[in-house]
LUMSEMAR-564782 format. One record per atom (N, C-alpha, C): x, y, z; atom name. Coordinates in steps of 0.05 Angstrom, whole numbers. Each point is the difference from the previous one (the first is absolute). Example, Ala and Ser with C-alpha at 12.3 -4.5 7.8 and 13.67 -1.06 7.14 Angstrom:
! residues 2
PT        u        v        w   name
PT      264     -114      156      N
PT      -18       24        0     CA
PT       18       24        0      C
PT       -7       21      -14      N
PT       16       24        1     CA
PT      -15       22       14      C
END
This chain:
! residues 334
PT        u        v        w   name
PT     -323    -1333     -145      N
PT        3       22      -20     CA
PT       -5      -11      -27      C
PT      -17       15      -16      N
PT       -7       -9      -26     CA
PT       24        0      -19      C
PT       -2      -14      -22      N
PT       22        0      -20     CA
PT        5       28      -11      C
PT      -22       15       -5      N
PT        3       27      -11     CA
PT       15       18       19      C
PT       -6       -2       26      N
PT       13       17       19     CA
PT       30       -7        2      C
PT        6      -26       -2      N
PT       28       -9        1     CA
PT       15       10      -24      C
PT      -14       -2      -23      N
PT       13       10      -25     CA
PT        4       30        1      C
PT      -19       14       12      N
PT        2       29        3     CA
PT       25        8       16      C
PT        4      -15       22      N
PT       24        6       17     CA
PT       26       -6      -15      C
PT       -1      -21      -17      N
PT       24       -6      -16     CA
PT        6       23      -19      C
PT      -22       11      -13      N
PT        4       22      -18     CA
PT       10       25       15      C
PT       -9        3       24      N
PT        9       23       17     CA
PT       30       -2        5      C
PT        9      -25        7      N
PT       29       -4        5     CA
PT       17        6      -24      C
PT      -11       -9      -23      N
PT       14        6      -25     CA
PT        1       30       -6      C
PT      -22       13        7      N
PT       -1       29       -4     CA
PT       20       14       18      C
PT        2       -9       26      N
PT       18       12       19     CA
PT       29       -3      -10      C
PT        6      -24      -11      N
PT       27       -6      -10     CA
PT        7       19      -24      C
PT      -20        4      -17      N
PT        5       18      -23     CA
PT        2       29        9      C
PT      -15        7       20      N
PT        1       28       11     CA
PT       27        6       11      C
PT       11      -19       16      N
PT       26        4       12     CA
PT       22        3      -22      C
PT       -4      -15      -22      N
PT       19        2      -23     CA
PT       -6       24      -17      C
PT      -20       16        7      N
PT       -9       23      -15     CA
PT       -9       -6      -28      C
PT      -11      -24       -2      N
PT      -14       -8      -25     CA
PT      -29        6        4      C
PT       -7       26       -3      N
PT      -26        9        8     CA
PT      -23      -11      -17      C
PT        3       -1      -26      N
PT      -22      -10      -17     CA
PT       -6      -30        7      C
PT       21      -15        4      N
PT       -4      -28        8     CA
PT      -14       -2       27      C
PT        8       17       18      N
PT      -13        1       27     CA
PT      -30        6       -3      C
PT       -6       20      -16      N
PT      -28        7       -4     CA
PT      -16      -23      -11      C
PT       11      -15      -19      N
PT      -14      -24      -11     CA
PT       -6      -20       21      C
PT       18       -5       18      N
PT       -4      -20       21     CA
PT      -21       10       20      C
PT        1       25        8      N
PT      -19       11       20     CA
PT      -28        0      -12      C
PT       -2        6      -26      N
PT      -27        0      -13     CA
PT      -11      -28       -1      C
PT       17      -20       -5      N
PT       -9      -27        0     CA
PT       -9       -9       27      C
PT       15        8       20      N
PT       -6       -7       28     CA
PT      -28       11        8      C
PT       -5       25       -8      N
PT      -26       12        6     CA
PT      -23      -13      -15      C
PT        5       -9      -24      N
PT      -20      -15      -16     CA
PT       -7      -26       14      C
PT       20      -12       11      N
PT       -4      -26       13     CA
PT      -13        2       28      C
PT        6       23       13      N
PT      -11        3       27     CA
PT       -4       30        6      C
PT      -25        9       -3      N
PT       -6       29        5     CA
PT       -9        5       28      C
PT       10      -16       19      N
PT       -7        5       28     CA
PT       26        8       16      C
PT       22        1      -14      N
PT       26        7       13     CA
PT       10       26      -13      C
PT       -4       22       15      N
PT        7       26      -12     CA
PT       30        6        0      C
PT       16      -18       11      N
PT       29        4       -2     CA
PT        9       -2      -29      C
PT      -15      -15      -17      N
PT        7       -1      -28     CA
PT       -3       28      -13      C
PT      -21       15        9      N
PT       -4       27      -10     CA
PT       21       19       11      C
PT        6       -2       26      N
PT       19       19       11     CA
PT       28       -5      -11      C
PT        7      -25       -6      N
PT       25       -6      -12     CA
PT        1       12      -29      C
PT      -23       -4      -14      N
PT       -1       12      -27     CA
PT        3       30        1      C
PT      -12       13       20      N
PT        3       29        3     CA
PT       29        8        5      C
PT       15      -17       15      N
PT       28        6        5     CA
PT       16        0      -26      C
PT       -7      -18      -18      N
PT       14       -1      -26     CA
PT       -7       25      -16      C
PT      -25        7       -1      N
PT       -9       24      -15     CA
PT       14       25       11      C
PT        3        1       26      N
PT       14       22       13     CA
PT       29        2      -10      C
PT       14      -23       -1      N
PT       27        0      -10     CA
PT        2        8      -29      C
PT      -21       -6      -15      N
PT       -1        7      -28     CA
PT       -8       29       -5      C
PT       -5       14       23      N
PT       -9       28       -1     CA
PT      -27        3      -13      C
PT      -15      -21        0      N
PT      -28        1      -10     CA
PT      -18        6       24      C
PT        1       24        9      N
PT      -13        7       26     CA
PT      -30        0       -2      C
PT      -12        8      -22      N
PT      -29        1       -2     CA
PT      -11      -28        2      C
PT       11      -19      -15      N
PT      -10      -28        2     CA
PT        6      -12       27      C
PT       23        8       12      N
PT        7      -10       27     CA
PT      -22        8       19      C
PT       -9       25       -2      N
PT      -21       10       18     CA
PT      -26      -16       -4      C
PT       -7       -5      -25      N
PT      -25      -14       -7     CA
PT        1      -28       12      C
PT       22      -14       -4      N
PT        3      -27       11     CA
PT       -2       -1       30      C
PT       13       20       13      N
PT       -2        2       30     CA
PT      -28        5        9      C
PT      -14       17      -14      N
PT      -28        6        7     CA
PT      -17      -25       -3      C
PT        5      -16      -20      N
PT      -14      -25       -4     CA
PT        7      -19       24      C
PT       25        0        8      N
PT        8      -17       22     CA
PT      -14        8       26      C
PT       -2       26        5      N
PT      -14       10       24     CA
PT      -29       -8        0      C
PT      -13        5      -23      N
PT      -29       -7       -3     CA
PT       -5      -29        4      C
PT       16      -17      -13      N
PT       -3      -29        2     CA
PT        7      -10       28      C
PT       20       13       12      N
PT        9       -7       27     CA
PT      -22        5       21      C
PT      -13       22       -3      N
PT      -22        6       19     CA
PT      -23      -19       -4      C
PT       -5       -7      -25      N
PT      -22      -19       -6     CA
PT        6      -27       12      C
PT       26       -8        0      N
PT        8      -27       10     CA
PT        8        1       29      C
PT       -2       24       13      N
PT        9        3       27     CA
PT       29       -9        4      C
PT       17        9      -19      N
PT       28       -7        0     CA
PT       14       13       23      C
PT       23      -10        8      N
PT       17       11       21     CA
PT        4       30       -6      C
PT       -6       17       21      N
PT        2       29       -3     CA
PT       28        9       -8      C
PT       20      -17        7      N
PT       28        8       -7     CA
PT        4        0      -30      C
PT      -13      -18      -14      N
PT        2       -1      -29     CA
PT      -14       24      -13      C
PT      -22        8       11      N
PT      -15       23      -10     CA
PT       17       25        5      C
PT       12        1       24      N
PT       17       23        6     CA
PT       24        2      -19      C
PT       11      -23       -8      N
PT       22        0      -19     CA
PT       -8       11      -27      C
PT      -24       -8       -9      N
PT      -10       10      -25     CA
PT       -5       30        1      C
PT      -11       10       22      N
PT       -5       29        3     CA
PT       27       15        1      C
PT       20      -12       13      N
PT       26       14        1     CA
PT       12        2      -28      C
PT       -4      -22      -16      N
PT       11        0      -27     CA
PT      -13       22      -17      C
PT      -26        4        4      N
PT      -14       22      -14     CA
PT       12       27        7      C
PT        5        3       26      N
PT       13       25        9     CA
PT       27        5      -13      C
PT       16      -21       -1      N
PT       26        2      -13     CA
PT       -2        6      -29      C
PT      -19      -11      -14      N
PT       -4        5      -28     CA
PT       -8       29       -4      C
PT      -17       11       17      N
PT       -7       28       -2     CA
PT       24       19        5      C
PT       18       -9       18      N
PT       24       16        4     CA
PT       16        2      -26      C
PT        3      -23      -13      N
PT       15        0      -25     CA
PT      -14       17      -22      C
PT      -26        1        1      N
PT      -15       17      -19     CA
PT        1       29        8      C
PT       10        6       24      N
PT        1       28        8     CA
PT      -25       10       13      C
PT      -19      -18        5      N
PT      -25        7       12     CA
PT        2       -5       30      C
PT       11       19       15      N
PT        6       -4       28     CA
PT      -25        0       17      C
PT      -21       14       -8      N
PT      -25        0       15     CA
PT      -12      -28        2      C
PT       -2      -13      -23      N
PT      -11      -27       -1     CA
PT       19      -20       14      C
PT       26        5       -2      N
PT       19      -17       14     CA
PT       -4        1       30      C
PT       -3       24       10      N
PT       -5        3       29     CA
PT      -26      -13        8      C
PT      -20        3      -17      N
PT      -27      -12        5     CA
PT        2      -31        3      C
PT       15      -12      -19      N
PT        1      -30        0     CA
PT       19      -11       21      C
PT       21       15        6      N
PT       17       -9       23     CA
PT      -16        1       26      C
PT      -17       20        2      N
PT      -17        2       24     CA
PT      -20      -23        1      C
PT      -11       -8      -23      N
PT      -18      -23        0     CA
PT       14      -26        7      C
PT       25       -2      -10      N
PT       16      -24        6     CA
PT        5       -2       30      C
PT        7       22       13      N
PT        5        0       28     CA
PT      -25       -6       16      C
PT      -23        7      -10      N
PT      -25       -7       13     CA
PT       -4      -30        1      C
PT        8      -13      -21      N
PT       -3      -29       -2     CA
PT       21      -14       17      C
PT       25        9       -2      N
PT       22      -12       15     CA
PT       23       20        2      C
PT        7        6       25      N
PT       20       21        5     CA
PT       28      -13        0      C
PT       17        9      -19      N
PT       27      -10       -1     CA
PT       19       24       -1      C
PT       24       -3       11      N
PT       20       22        0     CA
PT        7        9      -29      C
PT        0      -19      -18      N
PT        7        6      -28     CA
PT      -20       19      -13      C
PT      -26       -7        4      N
PT      -21       17      -12     CA
PT       -1       27       14      C
PT        4        0       26      N
PT       -1       25       15     CA
PT       23       19      -10      C
PT       23      -12       -5      N
PT       23       16       -9     CA
PT       -6       11      -29      C
PT      -12      -17      -16      N
PT       -7        9      -27     CA
PT      -20       23        1      C
PT      -19       -1       19      N
PT      -20       21        3     CA
PT       14       26        8      C
PT       18       -2       20      N
PT       14       24       10     CA
PT       17       12      -22      C
PT       14      -17      -14      N
PT       17       10      -22     CA
PT      -16       14      -21      C
PT      -23      -11       -6      N
PT      -17       12      -21     CA
PT      -12       27       10      C
PT       -9        0       25      N
PT      -10       25       11     CA
PT       21       22        0      C
PT       25       -8        6      N
PT       22       19       -1     CA
PT        5       10      -28      C
PT        0      -19      -19      N
PT        4        7      -28     CA
PT      -22       19      -10      C
PT      -24       -4        9      N
PT      -23       17       -8     CA
PT        4       28       11      C
PT        9        3       24      N
PT        5       26       12     CA
PT       22       15      -16      C
PT       21      -15       -6      N
PT       22       12      -16     CA
PT       -9        8      -27      C
PT      -17      -16      -12      N
PT      -12        6      -26     CA
PT      -16       25        1      C
PT      -17        3       21      N
PT      -17       23        3     CA
PT       17       25        5      C
PT       21       -4       16      N
PT       18       23        6     CA
PT       14       10      -25      C
PT        9      -19      -17      N
PT       14        7      -24     CA
PT      -19       14      -20      C
PT      -25       -9        0      N
PT      -20       13      -18     CA
PT       -7       28        9      C
PT        3        5       26      N
PT       -7       26       12     CA
PT       23       20       -2      C
PT       24      -11       -4      N
PT       24       17        0     CA
PT       -1       20      -22      C
PT        3       26        8      N
PT        0       22      -20     CA
PT       14       24       13      C
PT       26        4       -6      N
PT       15       22       12     CA
PT      -13       27       -5      C
PT      -11        4      -24      N
PT      -12       26       -7     CA
PT      -24        6       19      C
PT      -17      -20        3      N
PT      -23        4       18     CA
PT        9        2       29      C
PT       22      -13        7      N
PT       11        1       27     CA
PT        9       29        6      C
PT       13       13      -19      N
PT        9       27        3     CA
PT      -24       19        3      C
PT      -21       -6      -15      N
PT      -24       17        1     CA
PT      -13       -2       28      C
PT       -2      -24       10      N
PT      -11       -4       27     CA
PT       17       13       21      C
PT       27       -2       -3      N
PT       18       12       20     CA
PT       -4       31        0      C
PT       -2       11      -24      N
PT       -4       29       -2     CA
PT      -27        8       13      C
PT      -20      -16       -4      N
PT      -26        5       13     CA
PT        3       -1       30      C
PT       16      -19       10      N
PT        6       -3       28     CA
PT       14       25       11      C
PT       19       10      -16      N
PT       15       24        8     CA
PT      -19       24        3      C
PT      -20        2      -17      N
PT      -19       22        1     CA
PT      -16       -2       26      C
PT       -9      -24        7      N
PT      -14       -3       25     CA
PT       18        5       24      C
PT       25       -8       -3      N
PT       20        4       22     CA
PT        3       29        6      C
PT        2       17      -21      N
PT        3       29        4     CA
PT      -24       12       15      C
PT      -23      -13       -3      N
PT      -25        9       13     CA
PT       -4      -13       27      C
PT       20      -15        9      N
PT       -1      -15       26     CA
PT      -23      -20        1      C
PT       -8      -10      -24      N
PT      -21      -21       -1     CA
PT       14      -27        0      C
PT        8       -8       24      N
PT       17      -24        2     CA
PT      -13      -26      -10      C
PT      -25       -6        8      N
PT      -12      -25      -10     CA
PT       -2       -1      -30      C
PT       -8       23      -12      N
PT       -3        1      -29     CA
PT       28       -4      -13      C
PT       20       13       12      N
PT       27       -3      -11     CA
PT        9      -29        1      C
PT       -5      -13       23      N
PT        8      -28        4     CA
PT      -13      -17      -22      C
PT      -25        5       -6      N
PT      -15      -16      -20     CA
PT       14        2      -27      C
PT        8       25       -7      N
PT       14        4      -26     CA
PT       28      -12        0      C
PT       14        2       21      N
PT       27      -11        2     CA
PT       -2      -31       -2      C
PT      -20      -11       13      N
PT       -4      -29       -1     CA
PT       -6       -9      -29      C
PT      -16       15      -14      N
PT       -5       -6      -28     CA
PT       26        2      -16      C
PT       16       20        5      N
PT       26        2      -14     CA
PT       18      -24        5      C
PT        0      -10       25      N
PT       16      -23        7     CA
PT      -10      -25      -15      C
PT      -26       -3       -2      N
PT      -12      -23      -14     CA
PT        8        1      -30      C
PT        2       24      -11      N
PT        6        3      -28     CA
PT       31       -3       -5      C
PT       16        6       20      N
PT       29       -2       -3     CA
PT       12       -4       27      C
PT        3      -24        9      N
PT        8       -6       28     CA
PT       30        5        5      C
PT       15        6      -21      N
PT       29        3        3     CA
PT        8       29        2      C
PT      -19       18        0      N
PT        6       29        2     CA
PT        0        7       30      C
PT       22       11       11      N
PT        2        5       28     CA
PT      -17       25        8      C
PT       -5       18      -19      N
PT      -12       26        7     CA
PT      -28       -3       14      C
PT      -18      -16      -11      N
PT      -26       -1       13     CA
PT        1      -13       28      C
PT       19      -19        4      N
PT        4      -11       27     CA
PT        9       22       19      C
PT       19       16       -9      N
PT       11       22       17     CA
PT      -22       20        7      C
PT      -16        8      -20      N
PT      -21       19        5     CA
PT      -22      -12       18      C
PT       -6      -25       -5      N
PT      -22      -12       16     CA
PT        9       -3       29      C
PT       26       -5        4      N
PT       10       -2       28     CA
PT       -5       25       15      C
PT        4       23      -13      N
PT       -5       26       13     CA
PT      -30        2        8      C
PT      -17       -7      -19      N
PT      -29        1        5     CA
PT       -8      -17       24      C
PT       11      -24        0      N
PT       -6      -19       23     CA
PT        9       13       26      C
PT       23       13        0      N
PT       10       12       24     CA
PT      -19       23        9      C
PT      -10       15      -19      N
PT      -18       21        6     CA
PT      -25      -11       14      C
PT       -8      -24       -8      N
PT      -23      -13       12     CA
PT        7      -18       24      C
PT       26        1        7      N
PT       11      -16       23     CA
PT       -4      -30       -5      C
PT        1       -8      -25      N
PT       -1      -28       -7     CA
PT       30       -9       -2      C
PT       12       -3       24      N
PT       29       -4        2     CA
PT        9      -25      -14      C
PT      -14      -22        4      N
PT        8      -26      -11     CA
PT        0        1      -31      C
PT      -20       12      -12      N
PT       -2        2      -29     CA
PT       22       18      -11      C
PT        5       22       15      N
PT       22       18       -9     CA
PT       27      -14        1      C
PT        4      -16       20      N
PT       25      -14        3     CA
PT        4      -20      -23      C
PT      -21      -14       -7      N
PT        2      -19      -22     CA
PT        7       14      -26      C
PT      -12       23       -5      N
PT        6       15      -25     CA
PT       29       11        1      C
PT        9        9       22      N
PT       27       10        2     CA
PT       20      -22       -5      C
PT       -5      -23       12      N
PT       18      -23       -4     CA
PT        0       -9      -29      C
PT      -24        2      -13      N
PT       -3       -8      -28     CA
PT       17       18      -18      C
PT        0       26        7      N
PT       17       19      -15     CA
PT       29       -9        0      C
PT       10       -6       24      N
PT       28       -8        3     CA
PT        5      -27      -14      C
PT      -19      -18        1      N
PT        3      -26      -13     CA
PT        2        4      -30      C
PT      -17       17      -11      N
PT       -1        4      -29     CA
PT       25       15      -10      C
PT        8       20       16      N
PT       23       16       -8     CA
PT       16        9       24      C
PT       21      -16        7      N
PT       16        6       24     CA
PT       14       27       -1      C
PT        1       12      -23      N
PT       13       27       -3     CA
PT      -20       23        1      C
PT      -25       -6        4      N
PT      -21       20        1     CA
PT        0       13       27      C
PT       11       24        2      N
PT        3       14       26     CA
PT      -26        4       14      C
PT      -21        6      -15      N
PT      -26        6       13     CA
PT      -12      -25       14      C
PT        8      -23       -9      N
PT       -9      -25       13     CA
PT       10        0       29      C
PT       25        8        4      N
PT       11        1       27     CA
PT      -12       22       17      C
PT       -7       22      -14      N
PT      -13       23       14     CA
PT      -27       -9       10      C
PT      -15      -15      -17      N
PT      -26       -9        8     CA
PT        2      -20       23      C
PT       20      -17       -1      N
PT        4      -20       22     CA
PT        7       15       26      C
PT       16       21       -2      N
PT        8       15       23     CA
PT      -25       14       12      C
PT      -17       10      -17      N
PT      -25       13       10     CA
PT      -17      -20       15      C
PT       -1      -24       -9      N
PT      -15      -21       14     CA
PT       12       -6       27      C
PT       27       -2        0      N
PT       14       -5       25     CA
PT       -4       23       20      C
PT        0       24      -10      N
PT       -5       23       17     CA
PT      -28       -2       12      C
PT      -20       -8      -16      N
PT      -28       -2       10     CA
PT       -1      -22       21      C
PT       17      -20       -2      N
PT        0      -22       19     CA
PT       18        6       24      C
PT       11       25        0      N
PT       18        9       22     CA
PT       26      -16        1      C
PT        8      -11      -23      N
PT       25      -14       -2     CA
PT       21       21      -11      C
PT        7       18       18      N
PT       15       24       -9     CA
PT       29       -7       -9      C
PT       13      -18       14      N
PT       27       -8       -8     CA
PT        0      -14      -27      C
PT      -19      -18       -4      N
PT       -3      -14      -25     CA
PT       -6       20      -23      C
PT      -17       20        7      N
PT       -7       21      -19     CA
PT       25       14       -9      C
PT       17        8       18      N
PT       25       14       -6     CA
PT       18      -17      -18      C
PT        3      -25        7      N
PT       17      -19      -15     CA
PT      -11       -2      -29      C
PT      -26       -2       -3      N
PT      -12       -2      -27     CA
PT        4       25      -16      C
PT       -1       23       14      N
PT        4       25      -14     CA
PT       29        3      -10      C
PT       19      -12       15      N
PT       27        0       -9     CA
PT        3      -17      -25      C
PT      -16      -21       -2      N
PT        0      -16      -25     CA
PT      -12       17      -23      C
PT      -21       15        7      N
PT      -12       17      -20     CA
PT       20       20      -11      C
PT       16       11       18      N
PT       20       19       -8     CA
PT       21      -12      -19      C
PT        7      -25        6      N
PT       20      -14      -16     CA
PT      -10       -4      -29      C
PT      -26       -5       -3      N
PT      -12       -5      -26     CA
PT      -10       25      -14      C
PT        0       22       14      N
PT       -9       26      -12     CA
PT       24       12      -14      C
PT        9      -13      -22      N
PT       24        9      -13     CA
PT       -3       27      -14      C
PT      -24        7       -8      N
PT       -3       26      -14     CA
PT       -8       22       19      C
PT       -3       -7       25      N
PT       -6       21       21     CA
PT      -28       11       -1      C
PT      -19      -13      -15      N
PT      -27       11       -2     CA
PT      -16       -3       26      C
PT        8      -19       16      N
PT      -14       -5       25     CA
PT       14       11       25      C
PT       21       14       -4      N
PT       17       10       23     CA
PT      -17       14       21      C
PT      -15       20       -9      N
PT      -16       16       19     CA
PT      -20      -18       16      C
PT      -13      -17      -14      N
PT      -20      -18       13     CA
PT       14      -18       20      C
PT       23      -11       -7      N
PT       15      -17       18     CA
PT        8       15       25      C
PT       11       24       -4      N
PT        9       16       23     CA
PT      -23        8       19      C
PT      -23        6      -12      N
PT      -23        7       17     CA
PT       -9      -24       16      C
PT        0      -24      -12      N
PT       -9      -24       15     CA
PT       21       -7       21      C
PT       26        4       -7      N
PT       21       -6       20     CA
PT       -4       18       25      C
PT       -5       26       -5      N
PT       -3       19       22     CA
PT      -24       -8       17      C
PT      -22       -8      -12      N
PT      -23       -8       15     CA
PT        6      -25       17      C
PT       15      -19      -12      N
PT        6      -25       14     CA
PT       18        6       24      C
PT       20       17       -3      N
PT       18        7       22     CA
PT      -16       14       22      C
PT      -17       18       -8      N
PT      -16       15       20     CA
PT      -19      -18       15      C
PT       -9      -21      -13      N
PT      -20      -18       12     CA
PT       14      -20       19      C
PT       25       -4       -4      N
PT       14      -21       16     CA
PT        0        9       29      C
PT       -7      -19       17      N
PT       -1        6       29     CA
PT       19      -19       14      C
PT       23        9        8      N
PT       19      -18       13     CA
PT       -8       -8       28      C
PT      -18       14       12      N
PT       -7       -5       28     CA
PT      -22      -21        2      C
PT        8      -25       -2      N
PT      -19      -22        1     CA
PT        8      -19       23      C
PT      -19      -16        7      N
PT        5      -20       21     CA
PT       10       12       26      C
PT       23      -11       10      N
PT       11        8       25     CA
PT       10       29       -1      C
PT        8        9      -24      N
PT       11       27       -3     CA
PT      -21       22        0      C
PT      -25       -8        1      N
PT      -21       20       -2     CA
PT        0       20       23      C
PT        8       -9       23      N
PT        0       17       24     CA
PT       28        9        8      C
PT       19       -3      -18      N
PT       27        8        6     CA
PT        3       31        2      C
PT       16        8       18      N
PT        8       29        2     CA
PT       21        4      -21      C
PT        5       26       -6      N
PT       21        6      -20     CA
PT       27      -10       10      C
PT        4        2       26      N
PT       26       -9       12     CA
PT        3      -31       -4      C
PT      -22      -14        5      N
PT        2      -29       -3     CA
PT        4       -8      -30      C
PT      -13       14      -18      N
PT        4       -5      -28     CA
PT       29        4       -9      C
PT       11       22        9      N
PT       28        6       -7     CA
PT       19      -20       12      C
PT       -6       -9       24      N
PT       17      -20       13     CA
PT        0      -26      -15      C
PT      -24       -8       -9      N
PT       -3      -25      -16     CA
PT       15        3      -27      C
PT       -3       24      -12      N
PT       13        4      -26     CA
PT       30        0        3      C
PT       10        8       23      N
PT       29        2        5     CA
PT       13      -28        0      C
PT      -17      -20        4      N
PT       10      -28        1     CA
PT        0      -13      -28      C
PT       -9       15      -20      N
PT       -1      -10      -28     CA
PT       24       12      -15      C
PT       20      -16       -7      N
PT       24       11      -14     CA
PT       -7       13      -27      C
PT      -20      -10      -14      N
PT       -7       11      -26     CA
PT      -12       28        3      C
PT      -17        3       21      N
PT      -11       27        6     CA
PT       22       19        7      C
PT       19       -8       16      N
PT       22       17        8     CA
PT       18        8      -24      C
PT        3      -19      -18      N
PT       16        6      -24     CA
PT      -13       22      -16      C
PT      -26       -2       -3      N
PT      -15       19      -16     CA
PT        1       28       13      C
PT       -5        0       27      N
PT        0       25       14     CA
PT       27       14        2      C
PT       21      -16       -2      N
PT       27       12        2     CA
PT       11        8      -28      C
PT      -15       -6      -21      N
PT        8        8      -27     CA
PT       -5       30       -4      C
PT       21       16       -6      N
PT       -3       29       -3     CA
PT      -21        8      -21      C
PT        0      -16      -22      N
PT      -19        6      -22     CA
PT      -29       -4       10      C
PT       -4      -22       14      N
PT      -27       -6       10     CA
PT       -8       21       21      C
PT       19        9       16      N
PT       -6       21       20     CA
PT       -9       25      -13      C
PT       13        7      -23      N
PT       -8       24      -14     CA
PT      -28       -4      -13      C
PT       -5      -23      -11      N
PT      -26       -6      -12     CA
PT      -22        1       21      C
PT        5      -11       23      N
PT      -20        0       21     CA
PT       -6       28       10      C
PT       21       16        1      N
PT       -3       28        7     CA
PT      -18       15      -20      C
PT        6       -5      -26      N
PT      -16       12      -21     CA
PT      -30       -8        1      C
PT       -4      -25        6      N
PT      -27      -11        1     CA
PT      -15       12       24      C
PT       15        5       22      N
PT      -13       12       23     CA
PT       -8       29       -5      C
PT       17       14      -15      N
PT       -5       28       -6     CA
PT      -21        3      -22      C
PT        1      -18      -19      N
PT      -18        1      -23     CA
PT      -10      -28       -7      C
PT      -23       -8       11      N
PT      -11      -27       -4     CA
PT       -2       -7      -30      C
PT       -5       19      -17      N
PT       -3       -5      -28     CA
PT       26      -10      -13      C
PT       22        6       13      N
PT       26       -9      -10     CA
PT        2      -31        0      C
PT      -16      -12       17      N
PT        0      -30        2     CA
PT       -5      -13      -27      C
PT      -19       11      -16      N
PT       -7      -12      -25     CA
PT       24       -1      -19      C
PT       16       21        0      N
PT       24        1      -17     CA
PT       20      -20        9      C
PT        5       -2       26      N
PT       19      -19       10     CA
PT       -8      -29       -4      C
PT      -26       -5        0      N
PT       -9      -28       -3     CA
PT        4      -11      -28      C
PT        8       17      -18      N
PT        6       -9      -27     CA
PT       25      -17       -1      C
PT       17        4       21      N
PT       25      -15        2     CA
PT       -6      -26       15      C
PT        2      -24      -13      N
PT       -7      -25       13     CA
PT       15       -5       26      C
PT       26        7        2      N
PT       15       -5       24     CA
PT       -9       18       23      C
PT       -6       25       -6      N
PT      -10       18       21     CA
PT      -28       -9        9      C
PT      -16       -9      -20      N
PT      -27       -9        7     CA
PT        2      -24       18      C
PT       19      -18       -5      N
PT        3      -24       17     CA
PT        9        8       28      C
PT       17       20        2      N
PT        9       10       27     CA
PT      -23       12       15      C
PT      -17       15      -14      N
PT      -23       13       13     CA
PT      -19      -21       10      C
PT       -5      -21      -16      N
PT      -18      -21        8     CA
PT       10      -13       26      C
PT       27       -4        1      N
PT       12      -13       24     CA
PT       -5       17       25      C
PT        4       26       -3      N
PT       -4       19       22     CA
PT      -29        1        9      C
PT      -18       -2      -20      N
PT      -28        1        7     CA
PT       -9      -26       14      C
PT       10      -22       -9      N
PT       -7      -26       13     CA
PT       11       -2       28      C
PT       23       14        4      N
PT       12        1       27     CA
PT      -14       19       19      C
PT      -16       18      -12      N
PT      -14       20       17     CA
PT       15       25        4      C
PT       23        3      -13      N
PT       16       24        3     CA
PT      -11       23      -17      C
PT      -12       -7      -23      N
PT      -10       20      -18     CA
PT      -30       -6       -6      C
PT      -15       22       -1      N
PT      -28       -4       -7     CA
PT       -8       23      -20      C
PT      -13       -7      -21      N
PT       -8       19      -20     CA
PT      -30        3        1      C
PT       -9       24       -7      N
PT      -29        5       -1     CA
PT       -8       22       19      C
END
C-alpha cells in the first residue's frame, strides 16, 4: 500500500472519531483530506455524505453521493458501497419532502444490493406517499357533493354509477359512514356480497352507534342465508336506534328473517308433526315457553293474525322465545 493510501486511511479514522463525537466540521476536514490523498476509495465520499446528512445539508449530501456512485462505477467498486450511497440519496430526499425521488433512489439501491433496512425504508416512504396523497385529496365539501350525486343515481336504480360516486365520496372523506352505508346497499343490489359486507363492517368500525351499519350487516347476512345471525344483528341495530328513525326498517327485516328461517334441516327434514312435537317435548326450554300463558296468548294471536307477529317481535324476550320455538320446529312463520 502506498504512503498516500495509508495516510488517507489514517485521515478516515480521524474523521470517524470526530463524527462519533459529533464534531462534524472536523470530520469533514479529515474526509476531504483522505479523498485528496486517495480518490480510489469512495468510502471517504460516503462518510462525508453521512456528515452532511447530519448537518441537514441535504443538497450537498446528494451531490457527494452522486459523485460516489459515478466514481464507484468507474472503479468497479463493491456494489454494496454503491447501494449505500444510493440509499443515502433516498434518505436525503425524504428529509427534503421529495418522496417520489426518495422512492426512486431506494429502488436503485435495492437493485444494487437488497437489504432489509433499505426495503423497509422504501415501504415506509411508499406508505408516507399514499398518506400524503390521501391528505391532499381530503375535502369534506367535495365528499358531500359526490355522495349527493350518488344518491341521485341511487334513486334511479343506477347502481354502478351510484357506487362510483360513493367511492369518490369515501376517497374525499373516509371517516364519513354514510357513503359506506349507501354503497353497501348498491353492492347488495348487484349481489356483490363480499363488498357489501366490507362496507357494512366499516360502518360499524367507524361508528359503533350507527344503527344503519347493523342494518346493512343484517341485510348481508340475510343474503348469505345466515338468518339467526341476521336477527341477532338486527337486535343490535334496535339497541343503537335511540331516536327510533330505523324502527320500521328493522321490523321489516326481522319479519323477513323469521319468515325465511327453516327449522326443518338435516335429520328433521322428513319428520312428521308427531315426531317433531315428541322431540320438542324433551326440551325443557321449549316446554317452559309453551306452558307460559302469555306466550300461549301471543301464539294464538299470531295464528289468527300473522301480521301481529311484527308487533310482538319488538319485544326482545318474546323474539328470543319465538326463535327458540322456530329452531325446535314447533313454530314456523311464512
